[in-house]
C-alpha positions in Angstrom: -73.6 14.0 -157.4 -72.8 11.8 -160.3 -73.4 12.0 -164.1 -75.0 8.7 -163.2 -79.0 7.8 -163.5 -80.0 7.6 -159.9 -82.2 4.5 -159.2 -84.1 5.1 -156.2 -84.4 2.9 -153.2 -87.2 0.4 -153.3 -89.9 2.8 -151.8 -88.9 5.8 -152.3 -89.5 8.5 -155.0 -87.0 10.1 -157.7 -85.9 13.9 -156.5 -87.3 15.0 -160.3 -89.1 13.2 -162.5 -89.1 14.3 -166.6 -92.7 13.5 -168.3 -92.9 11.0 -171.7 -93.8 14.4 -173.3 -90.7 16.3 -172.5 -88.6 13.0 -173.2 -90.1 13.0 -176.9 -89.0 16.7 -177.6 -86.0 16.4 -176.2 -85.0 13.6 -178.7 -86.8 15.5 -181.1 -84.4 18.7 -180.6 -81.4 16.1 -180.9 -82.4 14.9 -184.2 -82.8 17.9 -185.7 -79.7 18.8 -184.3 -78.0 15.6 -185.4 -76.7 15.0 -181.8 -77.8 13.8 -178.8 -78.9 16.8 -176.5 -80.0 16.8 -172.9 -82.2 19.2 -171.3 -80.6 21.3 -168.0 -83.3 22.7 -165.7 -81.8 25.1 -163.4 -83.0 27.4 -160.7 -82.0 31.5 -161.1 -82.4 34.2 -158.7 -84.7 36.9 -160.6 -87.8 37.2 -162.3 -91.3 38.7 -161.1 -91.5 36.2 -158.3 -87.8 35.6 -156.6 -86.8 32.7 -158.7 -87.2 31.5 -162.0 -86.3 28.5 -164.3 -83.6 28.4 -166.6 -83.9 25.7 -169.7 -80.6 24.9 -171.7 -79.8 22.1 -174.3 -76.3 21.0 -173.6 -74.3 17.6 -174.9 -72.5 16.9 -171.5 -73.5 16.6 -167.8 -71.4 18.2 -165.3 -70.1 16.3 -162.5 -72.4 16.8 -159.8 -75.7 16.8 -161.7 -78.4 14.7 -161.4 -79.4 13.3 -164.6 -83.1 11.8 -164.9 -84.0 9.6 -167.9 -87.2 8.6 -169.3 -87.7 7.0 -173.1 -83.9 7.5 -173.6 -83.9 11.1 -173.1 -82.2 12.9 -170.1 -82.8 15.9 -168.1 -79.8 17.6 -166.2 -80.1 19.2 -162.5 -77.5 21.0 -160.7 -77.1 20.3 -156.9 -77.9 23.8 -156.2 -81.3 23.8 -157.9 -82.1 20.6 -156.6 -83.7 21.4 -153.0 -85.8 24.1 -155.4 -87.1 21.3 -157.5 -87.5 18.2 -155.2 -90.7 16.3 -156.3 -91.1 18.3 -159.5 -91.8 17.3 -162.6 -90.1 18.4 -165.8 -92.8 18.5 -168.6 -93.6 19.8 -172.4 -96.9 21.1 -173.6 -98.1 22.2 -176.9 -100.8 24.3 -177.2 -102.3 26.9 -179.7 -100.5 29.8 -178.0 -97.1 28.4 -177.4 -95.0 24.9 -177.0 -92.8 25.4 -173.9 -91.2 23.2 -171.2 -92.5 23.4 -167.8 -91.9 22.5 -164.0 -94.6 21.5 -162.2 -93.2 22.2 -159.0 -94.8 21.4 -155.7 -92.5 23.6 -153.7 -93.6 26.6 -155.7 -96.0 28.6 -153.2 -97.0 30.9 -156.0 -96.1 31.7 -159.7 -95.9 34.4 -162.5 -98.4 34.6 -164.9 -95.5 33.5 -167.6 -94.9 30.2 -165.5 -91.3 30.8 -165.4 -91.3 32.7 -162.3 -92.0 31.4 -158.7 -91.4 31.7 -154.8 -90.6 29.1 -152.5 
């Protein structure tokens, strides 16, 4: 994969999407830091349910990253994590108890109460 924004062929879907709320938050964080940032989303082994999401703000993409854009912001997914995230939406939620990036993942058969750990 390359450091390009993928445009899906007509009638197909993008493997991962970025919500407008997540895009807005990525831009806000970058503005606060005074530099453009991208959100890297990866899947690691571990957590209560077998796999867990890892979120990291980065300045550069790696050569094998899938780059997903929305409203001028970008999220990156490495090729190893992509099969676990196919069809997922990267979102940001602001609630009374917490504000956090989240993944709405159709591949997750179950998840932990923390929302970061899941099984496939």
